[in-house]
TORTOR-20828 format. One record per residue (C-alpha): residue number from 1; y, x, z. Coordinates in nm, 2 decimals. Example, Ala and Ser with C-alpha at 12.3 -4.5 7.8 and 13.67 -1.06 7.14 Angstrom:
% residues 2
<num:1; py:-0.45; px:1.23; pz:0.78>
<num:2; py:-0.11; px:1.37; pz:0.71>
***
This chain:
% residues 425
<num:1; py:-0.19; px:-1.00; pz:-0.83>
<num:2; py:-0.29; px:-1.08; pz:-1.19>
<num:3; py:-0.16; px:-1.27; pz:-1.49>
<num:4; py:-0.40; px:-1.57; pz:-1.53>
<num:5; py:-0.32; px:-1.58; pz:-1.90>
<num:6; py:-0.44; px:-1.22; pz:-1.93>
<num:7; py:-0.76; px:-1.31; pz:-1.74>
<num:8; py:-0.83; px:-1.60; pz:-1.98>
<num:9; py:-0.79; px:-1.37; pz:-2.28>
<num:10; py:-0.98; px:-1.08; pz:-2.12>
<num:11; py:-1.23; px:-1.24; pz:-1.89>
<num:12; py:-1.52; px:-1.01; pz:-1.97>
<num:13; py:-1.31; px:-0.70; pz:-1.93>
<num:14; py:-1.17; px:-0.84; pz:-1.60>
<num:15; py:-1.52; px:-0.90; pz:-1.46>
<num:16; py:-1.65; px:-0.57; pz:-1.58>
<num:17; py:-1.37; px:-0.38; pz:-1.41>
<num:18; py:-1.43; px:-0.57; pz:-1.08>
<num:19; py:-1.80; px:-0.48; pz:-1.11>
<num:20; py:-1.70; px:-0.12; pz:-1.10>
<num:21; py:-1.54; px:-0.18; pz:-0.77>
<num:22; py:-1.85; px:-0.36; pz:-0.64>
<num:23; py:-1.69; px:-0.71; pz:-0.66>
<num:24; py:-1.86; px:-1.02; pz:-0.79>
<num:25; py:-1.73; px:-1.17; pz:-1.12>
<num:26; py:-1.42; px:-1.38; pz:-1.06>
<num:27; py:-1.28; px:-1.48; pz:-1.40>
<num:28; py:-1.47; px:-1.81; pz:-1.43>
<num:29; py:-1.37; px:-1.92; pz:-1.08>
<num:30; py:-1.00; px:-1.84; pz:-1.14>
<num:31; py:-1.00; px:-2.01; pz:-1.48>
<num:32; py:-1.17; px:-2.32; pz:-1.33>
<num:33; py:-0.90; px:-2.34; pz:-1.06>
<num:34; py:-0.63; px:-2.29; pz:-1.32>
<num:35; py:-0.79; px:-2.56; pz:-1.55>
<num:36; py:-0.77; px:-2.80; pz:-1.26>
<num:37; py:-0.40; px:-2.72; pz:-1.21>
<num:38; py:-0.33; px:-2.75; pz:-1.58>
<num:39; py:-0.51; px:-3.08; pz:-1.61>
<num:40; py:-0.32; px:-3.22; pz:-1.32>
<num:41; py:0.01; px:-3.11; pz:-1.46>
<num:42; py:-0.08; px:-3.28; pz:-1.79>
<num:43; py:-0.14; px:-3.61; pz:-1.60>
<num:44; py:0.19; px:-3.57; pz:-1.42>
<num:45; py:0.37; px:-3.52; pz:-1.75>
<num:46; py:0.21; px:-3.82; pz:-1.91>
<num:47; py:0.30; px:-4.03; pz:-1.60>
<num:48; py:0.66; px:-3.91; pz:-1.62>
<num:49; py:0.68; px:-4.00; pz:-1.99>
<num:50; py:0.53; px:-4.35; pz:-1.92>
<num:51; py:0.78; px:-4.40; pz:-1.63>
<num:52; py:1.07; px:-4.32; pz:-1.86>
<num:53; py:0.95; px:-4.55; pz:-2.14>
<num:54; py:0.87; px:-4.83; pz:-1.90>
<num:55; py:1.22; px:-4.80; pz:-1.74>
<num:56; py:1.37; px:-4.86; pz:-2.09>
<num:57; py:1.14; px:-5.15; pz:-2.15>
<num:58; py:1.26; px:-5.32; pz:-1.83>
<num:59; py:1.62; px:-5.34; pz:-1.97>
<num:60; py:1.49; px:-5.49; pz:-2.29>
<num:61; py:1.28; px:-5.75; pz:-2.10>
<num:62; py:1.57; px:-5.85; pz:-1.89>
<num:63; py:1.79; px:-5.88; pz:-2.20>
<num:64; py:1.53; px:-6.11; pz:-2.35>
<num:65; py:1.53; px:-6.30; pz:-2.02>
<num:66; py:1.15; px:-6.23; pz:-1.99>
<num:67; py:1.15; px:-6.21; pz:-1.61>
<num:68; py:0.77; px:-6.20; pz:-1.58>
<num:69; py:0.75; px:-5.90; pz:-1.81>
<num:70; py:1.04; px:-5.73; pz:-1.64>
<num:71; py:0.88; px:-5.77; pz:-1.30>
<num:72; py:0.55; px:-5.64; pz:-1.43>
<num:73; py:0.72; px:-5.33; pz:-1.56>
<num:74; py:0.91; px:-5.28; pz:-1.24>
<num:75; py:0.58; px:-5.29; pz:-1.04>
<num:76; py:0.43; px:-5.04; pz:-1.29>
<num:77; py:0.72; px:-4.80; pz:-1.25>
<num:78; py:0.70; px:-4.82; pz:-0.87>
<num:79; py:0.32; px:-4.73; pz:-0.89>
<num:80; py:0.39; px:-4.45; pz:-1.13>
<num:81; py:0.67; px:-4.31; pz:-0.90>
<num:82; py:0.43; px:-4.32; pz:-0.60>
<num:83; py:0.16; px:-4.14; pz:-0.82>
<num:84; py:0.41; px:-3.87; pz:-0.92>
<num:85; py:0.53; px:-3.81; pz:-0.56>
<num:86; py:0.17; px:-3.77; pz:-0.45>
<num:87; py:0.09; px:-3.57; pz:-0.76>
<num:88; py:0.36; px:-3.32; pz:-0.70>
<num:89; py:0.22; px:-3.24; pz:-0.36>
<num:90; py:-0.13; px:-3.21; pz:-0.52>
<num:91; py:0.02; px:-2.97; pz:-0.78>
<num:92; py:0.16; px:-2.75; pz:-0.50>
<num:93; py:-0.19; px:-2.74; pz:-0.35>
<num:94; py:-0.35; px:-2.65; pz:-0.68>
<num:95; py:-0.10; px:-2.37; pz:-0.75>
<num:96; py:-0.16; px:-2.24; pz:-0.39>
<num:97; py:-0.53; px:-2.24; pz:-0.45>
<num:98; py:-0.50; px:-2.03; pz:-0.76>
<num:99; py:-0.27; px:-1.78; pz:-0.59>
<num:100; py:-0.48; px:-1.76; pz:-0.28>
<num:101; py:-0.79; px:-1.68; pz:-0.49>
<num:102; py:-0.61; px:-1.41; pz:-0.68>
<num:103; py:-0.44; px:-1.26; pz:-0.37>
<num:104; py:-0.77; px:-1.12; pz:-0.23>
<num:105; py:-0.90; px:-0.97; pz:-0.55>
<num:106; py:-0.84; px:-0.59; pz:-0.57>
<num:107; py:-0.66; px:-0.41; pz:-0.85>
<num:108; py:-0.85; px:-0.30; pz:-1.16>
<num:109; py:-0.93; px:0.07; pz:-1.19>
<num:110; py:-0.81; px:0.29; pz:-1.47>
<num:111; py:-1.07; px:0.38; pz:-1.73>
<num:112; py:-1.08; px:0.74; pz:-1.62>
<num:113; py:-1.16; px:0.67; pz:-1.25>
<num:114; py:-1.51; px:0.78; pz:-1.17>
<num:115; py:-1.75; px:0.49; pz:-1.09>
<num:116; py:-1.91; px:0.50; pz:-0.75>
<num:117; py:-1.99; px:0.32; pz:-0.43>
<num:118; py:-1.82; px:0.53; pz:-0.16>
<num:119; py:-1.67; px:0.86; pz:-0.06>
<num:120; py:-1.99; px:1.05; pz:-0.16>
<num:121; py:-1.91; px:0.97; pz:-0.52>
<num:122; py:-1.56; px:1.11; pz:-0.52>
<num:123; py:-1.49; px:1.40; pz:-0.76>
<num:124; py:-1.32; px:1.73; pz:-0.68>
<num:125; py:-1.00; px:1.75; pz:-0.89>
<num:126; py:-0.89; px:2.09; pz:-0.78>
<num:127; py:-0.89; px:2.33; pz:-0.48>
<num:128; py:-0.62; px:2.55; pz:-0.34>
<num:129; py:-0.64; px:2.85; pz:-0.11>
<num:130; py:-0.93; px:2.99; pz:0.10>
<num:131; py:-1.08; px:2.91; pz:0.44>
<num:132; py:-0.91; px:3.12; pz:0.71>
<num:133; py:-1.10; px:3.40; pz:0.87>
<num:134; py:-1.08; px:3.46; pz:1.25>
<num:135; py:-1.13; px:3.79; pz:1.43>
<num:136; py:-1.23; px:3.63; pz:1.77>
<num:137; py:-1.60; px:3.59; pz:1.86>
<num:138; py:-1.62; px:3.23; pz:1.97>
<num:139; py:-1.62; px:2.93; pz:1.72>
<num:140; py:-1.28; px:2.79; pz:1.62>
<num:141; py:-1.17; px:2.52; pz:1.86>
<num:142; py:-1.07; px:2.17; pz:1.77>
<num:143; py:-0.71; px:2.06; pz:1.80>
<num:144; py:-0.75; px:1.86; pz:2.12>
<num:145; py:-0.90; px:2.15; pz:2.30>
<num:146; py:-0.61; px:2.37; pz:2.20>
<num:147; py:-0.36; px:2.11; pz:2.27>
<num:148; py:-0.49; px:2.03; pz:2.62>
<num:149; py:-0.53; px:2.40; pz:2.71>
<num:150; py:-0.17; px:2.46; pz:2.62>
<num:151; py:-0.06; px:2.16; pz:2.82>
<num:152; py:0.08; px:2.00; pz:2.51>
<num:153; py:-0.15; px:1.70; pz:2.47>
<num:154; py:-0.22; px:1.44; pz:2.73>
<num:155; py:-0.48; px:1.18; pz:2.62>
<num:156; py:-0.56; px:1.06; pz:2.98>
<num:157; py:-0.21; px:0.95; pz:3.07>
<num:158; py:-0.16; px:0.79; pz:2.73>
<num:159; py:-0.47; px:0.59; pz:2.78>
<num:160; py:-0.34; px:0.47; pz:3.12>
<num:161; py:-0.02; px:0.36; pz:2.95>
<num:162; py:-0.14; px:0.22; pz:2.62>
<num:163; py:-0.52; px:0.24; pz:2.59>
<num:164; py:-0.73; px:0.44; pz:2.36>
<num:165; py:-0.61; px:0.60; pz:2.03>
<num:166; py:-0.28; px:0.72; pz:2.18>
<num:167; py:-0.16; px:1.06; pz:2.29>
<num:168; py:0.14; px:1.21; pz:2.47>
<num:169; py:0.27; px:1.53; pz:2.32>
<num:170; py:0.47; px:1.77; pz:2.53>
<num:171; py:0.67; px:2.08; pz:2.52>
<num:172; py:0.63; px:2.32; pz:2.22>
<num:173; py:0.36; px:2.10; pz:2.06>
<num:174; py:0.59; px:1.80; pz:2.07>
<num:175; py:0.85; px:2.02; pz:1.91>
<num:176; py:0.60; px:2.14; pz:1.65>
<num:177; py:0.53; px:1.78; pz:1.55>
<num:178; py:0.90; px:1.71; pz:1.51>
<num:179; py:0.94; px:2.03; pz:1.31>
<num:180; py:0.67; px:1.93; pz:1.07>
<num:181; py:0.83; px:1.59; pz:1.00>
<num:182; py:1.18; px:1.74; pz:0.95>
<num:183; py:1.03; px:2.01; pz:0.72>
<num:184; py:0.86; px:1.74; pz:0.51>
<num:185; py:1.16; px:1.51; pz:0.47>
<num:186; py:1.39; px:1.81; pz:0.39>
<num:187; py:1.14; px:1.94; pz:0.13>
<num:188; py:1.11; px:1.61; pz:-0.05>
<num:189; py:1.48; px:1.53; pz:-0.05>
<num:190; py:1.62; px:1.88; pz:-0.12>
<num:191; py:1.35; px:2.01; pz:-0.36>
<num:192; py:1.16; px:1.71; pz:-0.50>
<num:193; py:1.45; px:1.47; pz:-0.57>
<num:194; py:1.35; px:1.18; pz:-0.34>
<num:195; py:1.62; px:0.98; pz:-0.17>
<num:196; py:1.58; px:0.95; pz:0.21>
<num:197; py:1.56; px:0.60; pz:0.35>
<num:198; py:1.55; px:0.49; pz:0.71>
<num:199; py:1.38; px:0.15; pz:0.69>
<num:200; py:1.30; px:-0.12; pz:0.95>
<num:201; py:0.97; px:-0.07; pz:1.13>
<num:202; py:0.93; px:-0.45; pz:1.17>
<num:203; py:0.89; px:-0.67; pz:0.86>
<num:204; py:0.81; px:-1.03; pz:0.78>
<num:205; py:0.48; px:-1.13; pz:0.61>
<num:206; py:0.63; px:-1.15; pz:0.26>
<num:207; py:0.68; px:-0.77; pz:0.22>
<num:208; py:0.32; px:-0.72; pz:0.34>
<num:209; py:0.20; px:-0.97; pz:0.09>
<num:210; py:0.40; px:-0.79; pz:-0.18>
<num:211; py:0.23; px:-0.45; pz:-0.12>
<num:212; py:-0.11; px:-0.60; pz:-0.07>
<num:213; py:-0.17; px:-0.58; pz:0.31>
<num:214; py:-0.17; px:-0.96; pz:0.34>
<num:215; py:-0.36; px:-1.18; pz:0.34>
<num:216; py:-0.67; px:-0.96; pz:0.31>
<num:217; py:-0.60; px:-0.70; pz:0.58>
<num:218; py:-0.42; px:-0.89; pz:0.86>
<num:219; py:-0.67; px:-0.77; pz:1.12>
<num:220; py:-0.55; px:-0.42; pz:1.06>
<num:221; py:-0.19; px:-0.51; pz:1.15>
<num:222; py:0.00; px:-0.53; pz:1.48>
<num:223; py:0.20; px:-0.85; pz:1.51>
<num:224; py:0.52; px:-0.89; pz:1.73>
<num:225; py:0.64; px:-1.25; pz:1.73>
<num:226; py:0.74; px:-1.34; pz:1.38>
<num:227; py:0.72; px:-0.98; pz:1.26>
<num:228; py:0.46; px:-0.72; pz:1.19>
<num:229; py:0.48; px:-0.35; pz:1.27>
<num:230; py:0.46; px:-0.16; pz:0.95>
<num:231; py:0.13; px:0.01; pz:0.88>
<num:232; py:0.31; px:0.25; pz:0.64>
<num:233; py:0.66; px:0.30; pz:0.52>
<num:234; py:0.53; px:0.20; pz:0.18>
<num:235; py:0.59; px:-0.16; pz:0.28>
<num:236; py:0.97; px:-0.16; pz:0.33>
<num:237; py:1.03; px:0.12; pz:0.07>
<num:238; py:0.85; px:-0.06; pz:-0.22>
<num:239; py:0.98; px:-0.40; pz:-0.13>
<num:240; py:1.34; px:-0.28; pz:-0.18>
<num:241; py:1.30; px:-0.38; pz:-0.54>
<num:242; py:1.13; px:-0.72; pz:-0.47>
<num:243; py:1.28; px:-1.01; pz:-0.66>
<num:244; py:1.50; px:-0.77; pz:-0.86>
<num:245; py:1.56; px:-0.70; pz:-1.23>
<num:246; py:1.64; px:-0.33; pz:-1.26>
<num:247; py:1.79; px:-0.15; pz:-1.56>
<num:248; py:1.58; px:0.11; pz:-1.72>
<num:249; py:1.85; px:0.37; pz:-1.64>
<num:250; py:1.76; px:0.31; pz:-1.27>
<num:251; py:1.41; px:0.43; pz:-1.33>
<num:252; py:1.23; px:0.63; pz:-1.20>
<num:253; py:1.34; px:0.53; pz:-0.85>
<num:254; py:1.20; px:0.78; pz:-0.60>
<num:255; py:1.25; px:0.73; pz:-0.22>
<num:256; py:1.10; px:0.88; pz:0.09>
<num:257; py:1.10; px:0.80; pz:0.46>
<num:258; py:0.98; px:0.97; pz:0.78>
<num:259; py:0.87; px:0.68; pz:1.01>
<num:260; py:0.62; px:0.58; pz:1.27>
<num:261; py:0.33; px:0.37; pz:1.14>
<num:262; py:0.11; px:0.13; pz:1.34>
<num:263; py:-0.25; px:0.04; pz:1.26>
<num:264; py:-0.51; px:-0.14; pz:1.47>
<num:265; py:-0.80; px:0.05; pz:1.31>
<num:266; py:-1.00; px:-0.27; pz:1.33>
<num:267; py:-1.28; px:-0.13; pz:1.11>
<num:268; py:-1.30; px:0.21; pz:1.28>
<num:269; py:-1.48; px:0.14; pz:1.61>
<num:270; py:-1.66; px:0.45; pz:1.72>
<num:271; py:-1.50; px:0.67; pz:1.45>
<num:272; py:-1.29; px:0.98; pz:1.54>
<num:273; py:-1.24; px:0.87; pz:1.90>
<num:274; py:-1.16; px:1.22; pz:2.02>
<num:275; py:-0.82; px:1.37; pz:1.95>
<num:276; py:-0.54; px:1.27; pz:1.71>
<num:277; py:-0.72; px:1.20; pz:1.39>
<num:278; py:-0.72; px:0.82; pz:1.40>
<num:279; py:-0.43; px:0.69; pz:1.61>
<num:280; py:-0.28; px:0.34; pz:1.65>
<num:281; py:0.07; px:0.50; pz:1.63>
<num:282; py:0.15; px:0.80; pz:1.41>
<num:283; py:0.43; px:0.96; pz:1.20>
<num:284; py:0.41; px:0.99; pz:0.83>
<num:285; py:0.64; px:1.10; pz:0.55>
<num:286; py:0.60; px:0.84; pz:0.28>
<num:287; py:0.67; px:0.88; pz:-0.09>
<num:288; py:0.73; px:0.58; pz:-0.32>
<num:289; py:0.81; px:0.57; pz:-0.69>
<num:290; py:0.91; px:0.28; pz:-0.91>
<num:291; py:0.89; px:0.35; pz:-1.28>
<num:292; py:0.81; px:0.22; pz:-1.63>
<num:293; py:0.45; px:0.15; pz:-1.74>
<num:294; py:0.46; px:0.44; pz:-1.99>
<num:295; py:0.55; px:0.69; pz:-1.72>
<num:296; py:0.34; px:0.58; pz:-1.42>
<num:297; py:0.04; px:0.81; pz:-1.47>
<num:298; py:0.27; px:1.11; pz:-1.53>
<num:299; py:0.46; px:1.01; pz:-1.21>
<num:300; py:0.13; px:1.01; pz:-1.02>
<num:301; py:0.07; px:1.37; pz:-1.11>
<num:302; py:0.42; px:1.46; pz:-1.01>
<num:303; py:0.39; px:1.28; pz:-0.67>
<num:304; py:0.06; px:1.46; pz:-0.61>
<num:305; py:0.23; px:1.80; pz:-0.68>
<num:306; py:0.50; px:1.71; pz:-0.43>
<num:307; py:0.25; px:1.63; pz:-0.16>
<num:308; py:0.05; px:1.94; pz:-0.23>
<num:309; py:0.36; px:2.15; pz:-0.21>
<num:310; py:0.38; px:2.07; pz:0.16>
<num:311; py:0.04; px:2.22; pz:0.23>
<num:312; py:0.11; px:2.52; pz:0.01>
<num:313; py:0.42; px:2.60; pz:0.20>
<num:314; py:0.23; px:2.56; pz:0.53>
<num:315; py:-0.04; px:2.80; pz:0.39>
<num:316; py:-0.32; px:2.56; pz:0.44>
<num:317; py:-0.65; px:2.55; pz:0.24>
<num:318; py:-0.72; px:2.21; pz:0.08>
<num:319; py:-0.88; px:2.03; pz:-0.20>
<num:320; py:-0.78; px:1.73; pz:-0.41>
<num:321; py:-1.03; px:1.45; pz:-0.47>
<num:322; py:-1.02; px:1.18; pz:-0.74>
<num:323; py:-1.15; px:0.87; pz:-0.56>
<num:324; py:-1.42; px:0.67; pz:-0.72>
<num:325; py:-1.40; px:0.30; pz:-0.78>
<num:326; py:-1.57; px:0.21; pz:-0.46>
<num:327; py:-1.35; px:0.42; pz:-0.23>
<num:328; py:-1.00; px:0.33; pz:-0.37>
<num:329; py:-0.75; px:0.12; pz:-0.17>
<num:330; py:-0.71; px:-0.25; pz:-0.24>
<num:331; py:-0.39; px:-0.22; pz:-0.46>
<num:332; py:-0.47; px:0.11; pz:-0.64>
<num:333; py:-0.56; px:0.17; pz:-1.00>
<num:334; py:-0.61; px:0.54; pz:-0.95>
<num:335; py:-0.60; px:0.75; pz:-0.63>
<num:336; py:-0.60; px:1.12; pz:-0.54>
<num:337; py:-0.68; px:1.22; pz:-0.18>
<num:338; py:-0.57; px:1.56; pz:-0.05>
<num:339; py:-0.82; px:1.69; pz:0.21>
<num:340; py:-0.72; px:1.97; pz:0.43>
<num:341; py:-0.96; px:2.22; pz:0.58>
<num:342; py:-1.01; px:2.19; pz:0.96>
<num:343; py:-1.19; px:2.50; pz:1.10>
<num:344; py:-1.25; px:2.33; pz:1.44>
<num:345; py:-1.45; px:2.05; pz:1.26>
<num:346; py:-1.58; px:2.29; pz:0.99>
<num:347; py:-1.50; px:2.03; pz:0.73>
<num:348; py:-1.23; px:1.88; pz:0.50>
<num:349; py:-1.04; px:1.58; pz:0.62>
<num:350; py:-0.80; px:1.35; pz:0.44>
<num:351; py:-0.43; px:1.43; pz:0.50>
<num:352; py:-0.26; px:1.25; pz:0.20>
<num:353; py:-0.34; px:0.98; pz:-0.04>
<num:354; py:-0.14; px:0.93; pz:-0.37>
<num:355; py:-0.20; px:0.61; pz:-0.57>
<num:356; py:-0.06; px:0.44; pz:-0.88>
<num:357; py:-0.07; px:0.06; pz:-0.86>
<num:358; py:0.04; px:-0.03; pz:-1.21>
<num:359; py:0.21; px:-0.37; pz:-1.20>
<num:360; py:-0.02; px:-0.51; pz:-0.93>
<num:361; py:0.24; px:-0.50; pz:-0.65>
<num:362; py:0.53; px:-0.57; pz:-0.89>
<num:363; py:0.37; px:-0.91; pz:-0.98>
<num:364; py:0.33; px:-1.00; pz:-0.61>
<num:365; py:0.69; px:-0.89; pz:-0.54>
<num:366; py:0.84; px:-1.02; pz:-0.87>
<num:367; py:0.99; px:-0.68; pz:-0.94>
<num:368; py:1.09; px:-0.62; pz:-1.30>
<num:369; py:1.31; px:-0.41; pz:-1.53>
<num:370; py:1.48; px:-0.48; pz:-1.86>
<num:371; py:1.42; px:-0.21; pz:-2.13>
<num:372; py:1.73; px:-0.09; pz:-2.31>
<num:373; py:1.81; px:-0.32; pz:-2.60>
<num:374; py:1.55; px:-0.58; pz:-2.50>
<num:375; py:1.60; px:-0.94; pz:-2.38>
<num:376; py:1.26; px:-0.98; pz:-2.22>
<num:377; py:1.19; px:-0.82; pz:-1.88>
<num:378; py:0.88; px:-0.62; pz:-1.79>
<num:379; py:0.71; px:-0.57; pz:-1.45>
<num:380; py:0.77; px:-0.22; pz:-1.31>
<num:381; py:0.49; px:0.01; pz:-1.20>
<num:382; py:0.48; px:0.12; pz:-0.84>
<num:383; py:0.33; px:0.43; pz:-0.68>
<num:384; py:0.29; px:0.54; pz:-0.32>
<num:385; py:0.17; px:0.85; pz:-0.14>
<num:386; py:0.17; px:1.04; pz:0.19>
<num:387; py:0.39; px:1.34; pz:0.18>
<num:388; py:0.22; px:1.39; pz:0.43>
<num:389; py:0.07; px:1.25; pz:0.75>
<num:390; py:0.25; px:1.44; pz:1.03>
<num:391; py:-0.02; px:1.40; pz:1.30>
<num:392; py:-0.29; px:1.53; pz:1.07>
<num:393; py:-0.06; px:1.82; pz:0.96>
<num:394; py:-0.02; px:1.90; pz:1.33>
<num:395; py:-0.40; px:1.91; pz:1.37>
<num:396; py:-0.43; px:2.13; pz:1.07>
<num:397; py:-0.17; px:2.38; pz:1.19>
<num:398; py:-0.32; px:2.40; pz:1.53>
<num:399; py:-0.67; px:2.46; pz:1.41>
<num:400; py:-0.59; px:2.70; pz:1.12>
<num:401; py:-0.33; px:2.91; pz:1.31>
<num:402; py:-0.52; px:2.94; pz:1.64>
<num:403; py:-0.56; px:3.27; pz:1.80>
<num:404; py:-0.85; px:3.40; pz:2.02>
<num:405; py:-0.64; px:3.36; pz:2.34>
<num:406; py:-0.57; px:2.99; pz:2.27>
<num:407; py:-0.21; px:3.05; pz:2.14>
<num:408; py:-0.09; px:2.91; pz:1.81>
<num:409; py:0.10; px:3.12; pz:1.55>
<num:410; py:0.39; px:2.91; pz:1.41>
<num:411; py:0.38; px:2.91; pz:1.03>
<num:412; py:0.69; px:3.09; pz:0.89>
<num:413; py:0.82; px:2.79; pz:0.71>
<num:414; py:0.85; px:2.60; pz:1.04>
<num:415; py:1.01; px:2.87; pz:1.24>
<num:416; py:1.37; px:2.77; pz:1.15>
<num:417; py:1.29; px:2.43; pz:1.29>
<num:418; py:1.15; px:2.59; pz:1.61>
<num:419; py:1.45; px:2.80; pz:1.69>
<num:420; py:1.27; px:3.11; pz:1.56>
<num:421; py:0.97; px:3.06; pz:1.79>
<num:422; py:0.67; px:3.26; pz:1.65>
<num:423; py:0.39; px:3.17; pz:1.89>
<num:424; py:0.30; px:2.86; pz:2.10>
<num:425; py:0.13; px:2.90; pz:2.43>
***
């Protein structure tokens, strides 16, 4: 969400930034909608002033025993009252029109974000580790082959129960998934300074509007009655500060949650239909930070380091990509994607995304803070990131730690969570 006053004062810069994201210029449309609102409000104010003055004149006319004038004024006041009542409803419609138009416009990118159309224009930020080498003669297998061979993944029964893009995990692989989630949440709370939160998985529409999923991406959500299943824990975690004024001593606020997430994958027909890469239900360890405008870019680098540390401790090869303007998420001003190496696919795949949103979400949520010694409040800056996607981490461990006989070596950092188990299968 944007400040219409800022758009008026910076219309050319606003449209130029939108153009970098491939969006049509919008400043003139928004200003025209706001002009209509302001003109209507002026008419209402003038009508209210005339009603007040006419009401006073009625008393004077009656005192002068000028009944005809008094009645004419009474009739005029009644007409003005009816106009104001209808006008207030029209004002609400005009305000809603401005808000609806702004609600579907994406955030503006930072100046240092590379300009591009899609993922092919993303830029490598840094790389860690090396591709694993295998001593067996056959090509590395994909995770679903390994999982099914070990009896730990059942896609067929899951499809009978729930349809496509679901899986049943069993035995040691189910335990490995649980170990990964526990390892992540422990790492972020014990070493990285995040506070663990266990949030609701069902939310109303307002929190989804606050973080930018609604109204633009409703088709990607699962709805249950009057609630929505969360697509990411970013929604409840970030909205904890909605409609609040925080003290600057409370910032930065850093929270994390290990939750299930639910996505319809409406725009992914035909993509990643085999295996666990793109599921309707999956676990993710989410990181959220709320901070001051001056510290938000620094906080983004810190969050990225925390997410990378998960992969470093798991001994996985990965690279960090700076997303271009055409590949960033709706609410982001700058985004880093972490892509882990998957030997079975012989490629890098996204496993984490860390974004700074500036005050974009804060304006939608009305989340502010009061700087020390200041009377005026300022919108906070919000950040979110995956720390990391548990299902994709499971895929990466299976493929990178596979052995020639189909067994899986358990990474050392996970063995305490696996009761000392060293090999799966």
